[in-house]
Structure formats: C-alpha cells, structure tokens
LODO-572201 format. One record per residue (C-alpha): x negated, y, z; residue number from 1; residue in one letter. Coordinates in steps of 0.1 Angstrom, whole numbers. Example, Ala and Ser with C-alpha at 12.3 -4.5 7.8 and 13.67 -1.06 7.14 Angstrom:
! LODO-572201
px py pz i aa
-123 -45 78 1 A
-137 -11 71 2 S
END
This chain:
! LODO-572201
px py pz i aa
-1754 1451 677 1 X
-1792 1453 680 2 X
-1813 1457 649 3 X
-1821 1420 645 4 X
-1793 1396 653 5 X
-1784 1360 644 6 X
-1748 1349 635 7 X
-1740 1312 629 8 X
-1709 1301 610 9 X
-1694 1266 610 10 X
-1671 1256 581 11 X
-1655 1222 588 12 X
-1641 1210 555 13 X
-1626 1178 542 14 X
-1657 1167 522 15 X
-1685 1187 539 16 X
-1694 1204 572 17 X
-1715 1234 567 18 X
-1735 1254 592 19 X
-1749 1287 580 20 X
-1774 1309 599 21 X
-1773 1346 590 22 X
-1797 1372 602 23 X
-1784 1408 604 24 X
-1813 1433 600 25 X
-1802 1469 602 26 X
-1768 1461 589 27 X
-1781 1439 560 28 X
-1773 1402 560 29 X
-1799 1376 551 30 X
-1791 1339 550 31 X
-1820 1322 567 32 X
-1807 1286 572 33 X
-1781 1263 557 34 X
-1772 1228 570 35 X
-1746 1205 555 36 X
-1734 1170 562 37 X
-1708 1146 548 38 X
-1675 1153 566 39 X
-1662 1123 585 40 X
-1630 1123 605 41 X
-1613 1151 585 42 X
-1583 1144 562 43 X
-1567 1172 542 44 X
-1584 1198 564 45 X
-1571 1184 596 46 X
-1591 1165 623 47 X
-1581 1128 625 48 X
-1611 1114 643 49 X
-1629 1135 670 50 X
-1660 1114 674 51 X
-1667 1112 636 52 X
-1662 1149 633 53 X
-1686 1156 662 54 X
-1712 1135 645 55 X
-1708 1154 612 56 X
-1710 1188 630 57 X
-1741 1177 649 58 X
-1757 1165 617 59 X
-1750 1198 598 60 X
-1762 1219 628 61 X
-1794 1199 632 62 X
-1801 1203 595 63 X
-1798 1241 598 64 X
-1819 1242 630 65 X
-1847 1223 614 66 X
-1847 1245 583 67 X
-1854 1277 604 68 X
-1869 1263 636 69 X
-1842 1278 659 70 X
-1818 1263 685 71 X
-1782 1271 678 72 X
-1760 1274 710 73 X
-1730 1293 698 74 X
-1710 1294 665 75 X
-1681 1312 648 76 X
-1657 1286 635 77 X
-1635 1290 605 78 X
-1598 1279 607 79 X
-1572 1273 580 80 X
-1541 1252 574 81 X
-1504 1254 571 82 X
-1499 1261 608 83 X
-1514 1296 603 84 X
-1488 1325 604 85 X
-1490 1362 600 86 X
-1468 1388 617 87 X
-1469 1426 620 88 X
-1472 1444 653 89 X
-1475 1479 667 90 X
-1495 1491 697 91 X
-1494 1525 714 92 X
-1516 1540 742 93 X
-1525 1574 756 94 X
-1561 1585 751 95 X
-1578 1581 785 96 X
-1607 1606 782 97 X
-1603 1640 797 98 X
-1618 1657 766 99 X
-1592 1636 745 100 X
-1620 1621 724 101 X
-1611 1586 712 102 X
-1637 1560 722 103 X
-1643 1523 720 104 X
-1622 1517 752 105 X
-1591 1533 737 106 X
-1594 1512 706 107 X
-1597 1480 727 108 X
-1566 1491 747 109 X
-1545 1498 717 110 X
-1555 1464 701 111 X
-1545 1447 734 112 X
-1512 1466 733 113 X
-1505 1452 698 114 X
-1512 1417 711 115 X
-1482 1419 734 116 X
-1456 1400 713 117 X
-1431 1372 720 118 X
-1446 1339 709 119 X
-1432 1303 712 120 X
-1451 1282 738 121 X
-1466 1260 711 122 X
-1483 1289 693 123 X
-1514 1310 701 124 X
-1529 1343 689 125 X
-1561 1337 668 126 X
-1569 1373 661 127 X
-1556 1408 655 128 X
-1564 1427 623 129 X
-1557 1465 623 130 X
-1541 1477 591 131 X
-1543 1514 601 132 X
-1545 1537 631 133 X
-1524 1567 638 134 X
-1536 1597 659 135 X
-1508 1619 671 136 X
-1487 1607 642 137 X
-1513 1612 615 138 X
-1514 1580 594 139 X
-1540 1562 573 140 X
-1569 1563 597 141 X
-1594 1534 594 142 X
-1616 1543 623 143 X
-1604 1568 649 144 X
-1636 1568 670 145 X
-1648 1603 678 146 X
-1615 1619 668 147 X
-1595 1642 692 148 X
-1560 1632 701 149 X
-1535 1624 728 150 X
-1516 1594 714 151 X
-1533 1565 696 152 X
-1513 1539 677 153 X
-1522 1509 656 154 X
-1503 1489 630 155 X
-1518 1455 630 156 X
-1514 1419 616 157 X
-1513 1393 643 158 X
-1527 1359 632 159 X
-1512 1330 651 160 X
-1517 1292 649 161 X
-1505 1260 664 162 X
-1521 1254 699 163 X
-1529 1218 691 164 X
-1547 1227 658 165 X
-1567 1255 675 166 X
-1576 1234 707 167 X
-1586 1203 687 168 X
-1609 1225 666 169 X
-1625 1240 697 170 X
-1627 1206 714 171 X
-1648 1190 686 172 X
-1672 1220 685 173 X
-1676 1220 722 174 X
-1682 1182 722 175 X
-1710 1189 697 176 X
-1727 1208 725 177 X
-1719 1242 710 178 X
-1700 1271 724 179 X
-1673 1287 703 180 X
-1680 1324 701 181 X
-1649 1331 680 182 X
-1623 1314 657 183 X
-1620 1332 624 184 X
-1593 1328 598 185 X
-1611 1316 567 186 X
-1589 1334 542 187 X
-1597 1367 559 188 X
-1635 1359 559 189 X
-1635 1347 523 190 X
-1616 1379 512 191 X
-1643 1400 530 192 X
-1669 1384 508 193 X
-1652 1375 475 194 X
-1629 1405 469 195 X
-1639 1441 461 196 X
-1622 1471 478 197 X
-1602 1478 446 198 X
-1591 1442 442 199 X
-1577 1442 478 200 X
-1560 1476 471 201 X
-1542 1468 439 202 X
-1532 1433 448 203 X
-1551 1400 443 204 X
-1546 1363 450 205 X
-1576 1346 465 206 X
-1575 1308 461 207 X
-1600 1285 479 208 X
-1598 1250 464 209 X
-1616 1225 486 210 X
-1616 1187 486 211 X
-1584 1182 506 212 X
-1564 1214 502 213 X
-1560 1247 483 214 X
-1557 1278 505 215 X
-1539 1308 490 216 X
-1544 1343 505 217 X
-1526 1374 491 218 X
-1542 1408 496 219 X
-1526 1441 487 220 X
-1530 1477 499 221 X
-1563 1466 515 222 X
-1546 1441 538 223 X
-1540 1403 540 224 X
-1502 1401 535 225 X
-1496 1363 532 226 X
-1514 1330 534 227 X
-1504 1294 526 228 X
-1520 1260 521 229 X
-1511 1234 495 230 X
-1523 1198 503 231 X
-1540 1192 470 232 X
-1576 1196 460 233 X
-1607 1179 446 234 X
-1600 1146 463 235 X
-1570 1141 440 236 X
-1592 1145 410 237 X
-1616 1118 423 238 X
-1587 1095 430 239 X
-1574 1099 394 240 X
-1609 1091 381 241 X
-1611 1060 404 242 X
-1578 1047 390 243 X
-1584 1057 354 244 X
-1619 1041 352 245 X
-1610 1013 376 246 X
-1639 1019 399 247 X
-1646 1026 435 248 X
-1637 1060 450 249 X
-1674 1066 460 250 X
-1686 1060 424 251 X
-1657 1081 410 252 X
-1668 1111 432 253 X
-1704 1108 420 254 X
-1692 1106 383 255 X
-1670 1137 389 256 X
-1699 1157 403 257 X
-1724 1146 376 258 X
-1702 1144 344 259 X
-1669 1161 353 260 X
-1654 1187 329 261 X
-1619 1201 335 262 X
-1613 1209 298 263 X
-1611 1183 270 264 X
-1620 1210 245 265 X
-1652 1219 263 266 X
-1663 1183 270 267 X
-1691 1166 250 268 X
-1683 1132 232 269 X
-1720 1124 230 270 X
-1725 1126 269 271 X
-1719 1090 279 272 X
-1723 1070 312 273 X
-1717 1035 324 274 X
-1693 1025 352 275 X
-1692 993 372 276 X
-1655 981 371 277 X
-1638 972 403 278 X
-1635 935 410 279 X
-1663 926 385 280 X
-1700 932 378 281 X
-1691 943 342 282 X
-1702 978 332 283 X
-1681 998 307 284 X
-1693 1028 288 285 X
-1672 1061 289 286 X
-1678 1095 274 287 X
-1673 1129 290 288 X
-1642 1133 268 289 X
-1626 1102 284 290 X
-1633 1117 318 291 X
-1619 1151 308 292 X
-1587 1134 296 293 X
-1582 1121 332 294 X
-1593 1154 349 295 X
-1575 1180 328 296 X
-1538 1170 337 297 X
-1546 1170 374 298 X
-1563 1204 373 299 X
-1534 1219 353 300 X
-1510 1205 380 301 X
-1531 1221 408 302 X
-1529 1256 391 303 X
-1492 1251 383 304 X
-1486 1244 420 305 X
-1507 1274 431 306 X
-1487 1298 408 307 X
-1454 1283 420 308 X
-1465 1288 457 309 X
-1475 1325 450 310 X
-1440 1331 435 311 X
-1424 1313 464 312 X
-1442 1337 488 313 X
-1425 1366 469 314 X
-1454 1378 448 315 X
-1453 1379 411 316 X
-1482 1387 388 317 X
-1505 1410 408 318 X
-1527 1436 391 319 X
-1559 1421 404 320 X
-1551 1386 391 321 X
-1566 1355 408 322 X
-1600 1350 423 323 X
-1611 1314 427 324 X
-1636 1299 452 325 X
-1643 1266 470 326 X
-1662 1235 460 327 X
-1637 1222 434 328 X
-1640 1254 412 329 X
-1677 1245 404 330 X
-1666 1221 378 331 X
-1673 1232 342 332 X
-1642 1241 322 333 X
-1620 1249 352 334 X
-1619 1287 345 335 X
-1604 1281 310 336 X
-1577 1259 324 337 X
-1570 1284 352 338 X
-1566 1313 328 339 X
-1543 1293 306 340 X
-1520 1281 335 341 X
-1520 1313 356 342 X
-1516 1335 325 343 X
-1535 1364 340 344 X
-1571 1375 347 345 X
-1591 1349 367 346 X
-1626 1349 379 347 X
-1647 1327 401 348 X
-1663 1342 432 349 X
-1699 1332 442 350 X
-1718 1345 472 351 X
-1747 1367 461 352 X
-1773 1354 487 353 X
-1803 1332 480 354 X
-1797 1296 490 355 X
-1759 1298 490 356 X
-1751 1308 454 357 X
-1723 1283 451 358 X
-1685 1288 455 359 X
-1683 1261 482 360 X
-1703 1285 506 361 X
-1679 1314 503 362 X
-1660 1308 535 363 X
-1692 1302 556 364 X
-1710 1332 544 365 X
-1677 1352 546 366 X
-1674 1344 583 367 X
-1709 1359 589 368 X
-1701 1390 569 369 X
-1667 1394 587 370 X
-1683 1390 622 371 X
-1711 1414 614 372 X
-1686 1441 602 373 X
-1656 1437 625 374 X
-1667 1419 657 375 X
-1702 1433 663 376 X
-1692 1455 693 377 X
-1672 1429 711 378 X
-1696 1399 706 379 X
-1730 1415 707 380 X
-1739 1394 738 381 X
-1736 1362 717 382 X
-1759 1373 690 383 X
-1786 1387 713 384 X
-1786 1354 733 385 X
-1791 1333 702 386 X
-1817 1358 689 387 X
-1836 1354 722 388 X
-1836 1316 718 389 X
-1848 1320 682 390 X
-1879 1339 693 391 X
-1888 1315 721 392 X
-1885 1284 700 393 X
-1905 1299 672 394 X
-1933 1309 695 395 X
-1935 1274 710 396 X
-1934 1258 676 397 X
-1959 1282 660 398 X
-1988 1257 661 399 X
-1966 1226 653 400 X
-1967 1222 615 401 X
-1996 1198 610 402 X
-2008 1179 579 403 X
-1978 1154 579 404 X
-1953 1183 583 405 X
-1968 1202 554 406 X
-1968 1171 532 407 X
-1931 1165 542 408 X
-1922 1201 533 409 X
-1940 1198 500 410 X
-1920 1167 490 411 X
-1887 1182 503 412 X
-1891 1208 475 413 X
-1885 1180 450 414 X
-1857 1161 468 415 X
END
C-alpha cells in the first residue's frame, strides 16, 4: 500500500445501507466520509428486490461522495447469512527462491494450494483465512516472510457461501455502477474491530444484532471457529410495538428509536408520548414503562435464542463472554437484559472513530480495518486508483463552494 490510500466499505443491511470511506495514512485509519440510506429491497438480510436495493446503494454512496468530494468507483462489500460455512484446509508448497527465503509469491502459492478443496457446484469460496503457517514443520508462525526454509505449509479456514447469494450481492453493487473489489465476511471484519487479541485467544462470542437478523461469530485461539445467523432482530421489536400500541409500523419504529428502553426497571414513568391509533384519528398517551413492558419480553427472547444457538454450535460459556454490536444494541437497558439472560460477562462494542461512534457502524468500519491489514498487498491497485480519482476531483472542485454552498453547509450542522 502507498502512504495515503482510500478504502470504501459497503454494508447492505435490512434497515440501512451504509457506505464508509476510510483513508489509510501510514498505517493509521481515518474515517473521512459516511453515507447512509434507508434500505429498500432487503428482507432479513437477503436481497428480495434488486432495483430497490440498487437505489438504496446509490443513495448511500452519493451521500458519502458529497461529504468528502470524491468519486467512488470500487467498494469492498460485506456478506453474511445462514448460507455461509467454514471449513478447515491445508496447503503445502516448496519454497521457490534459490536462497530459500520465503517471499510474497510463496505465501500466495500456499494460499492457492489451500483453496484446492472439493466443493458442491452450488457453493463458492469467498475467502481464505490463514490460522498459522509452518516452515519445515515448525508450527505457530503468523508471518513467514523473510524466513529461511524448504517447505511452507498453511493451516487455513476456507469461507464458502451459496453462489446465488454471492452473485446477487455482486449483481446489485455492479448495477449501482460500482466495481466489487472484494467480498468480506462481516463476522470476520467485525471481529477485527470489536475484539481484542486476548478476547479472540481465550474464546469470545461476537453477536451483531441488526434489524432483520442476529449474526453469531465464535472466536477462540485467535481464529474464527464458527458462525451462524438467527432470523430475529430489531424489526421484531418494532412489530411488537406496532401491535401493542395499535399503530402503524413506521410510527412504531420512530417511537422505538426515540423512547425505547429494553428494561422495565430502567424505564421512566414520567416520560410520556402520544400515539395515533390505527383506524382512527384518536391519540392515546403512553409512558416509557408501557413501552418497556412490550420490548423487554422480546429482547429476553432474542438473547435466549442467541445463547441456545451458541450451545447448539457446541460452545458452552467461553471465558471472554459475549460482545454485542449492531444497531439494535443501541437501545438503553439492553446490556442489563443481556447480562441477565446470558449469565456471563457482556459488553457493547463501539468503533472508536470520529463520526462513526455507534454500534451500527462496527461492520462497515471493520471491513476497512480488515482490508487495510490483510488485503493491502493483493489489492493495492484498487486503493491507488480511487486515491487518484480523489485528488483529481478535489482539485477540480477546489473553487466550487460559493455562498449558497457555505450557507447549506452551515444549516446542515443543525439538521
């Protein structure tokens, strides 16, 4: 990678599509642009309407472009879902250099050797994640570059997915006039950002609770061991509010975001709001306690299902406990319910970058961090190309902001 590169991530979720522009300066990431749009055409994390999804992607990308004054041509896209599977693989090659020094080419060849596995025709490899390298039988090597050896091996995790899911995802991005620079497993990207090295070593469950689904990723001994998706999320809470208060789903969603509290104990009886009832113009008053009585049972159920799924995957109570992220965990009181239901240590992960200090941005920022760390050598052409576009557009727009633009920018601070 050059000293100043641009990486763009695209997180296509059930409720929001987010485009995040990250600038890598001498190995340090700065988030310079964020664009988000209401997600149309996505149900429970799956694409159900290509045209609507394309419009949402375009809207989010345009928003991010306007914020920074750059033109985005290529993006790294996050993927998740129940069709994702992990399997172990082993690759072996002979070191090609005459002086037996292991170089980048040898690492590429051993990764390619690990990719040679039998796969059903309906499945496709998304990525290969090395667990450890072995040089002449010596185990536990993270980076063998520069070492001397004859035989190089890799133990890796192969990430596979359903061809239809992968190709539909790529199709909507390409129809949005963007090139897919890479498809990244969101659990892996979120783990890169949300978990510390020690948490990944001792064993931790990372749970990303979005609007349409909750994605579980189990890390132990520094590696991603298992992943699963439960089709339940924040949408179900909004549904319950809509039924409980007898109001429209759109109004229920707004009430949830403004007054929602997951714990009855933590809710305030003096915080009241009025709701227009469905089928009439009559407004009825409710308190935050009334709302919490609807939300708490559903939140308890979500965490009971998460715990049951972790046990089904064959993992009991891991030493690192649970780390929560995703838009749904922003709700007040959710941590107390999670600690009670999961009966272990629980914390909420928030990206520590200006402009994205919100659990809903963990996946998008995680993709940028993952790419900058693991894929910089293979995809440096992508980032340089976008960086070149950035400078040309900036120079052509340097005299653009006039009086109206400055006034617009001034008011946007308050919106």
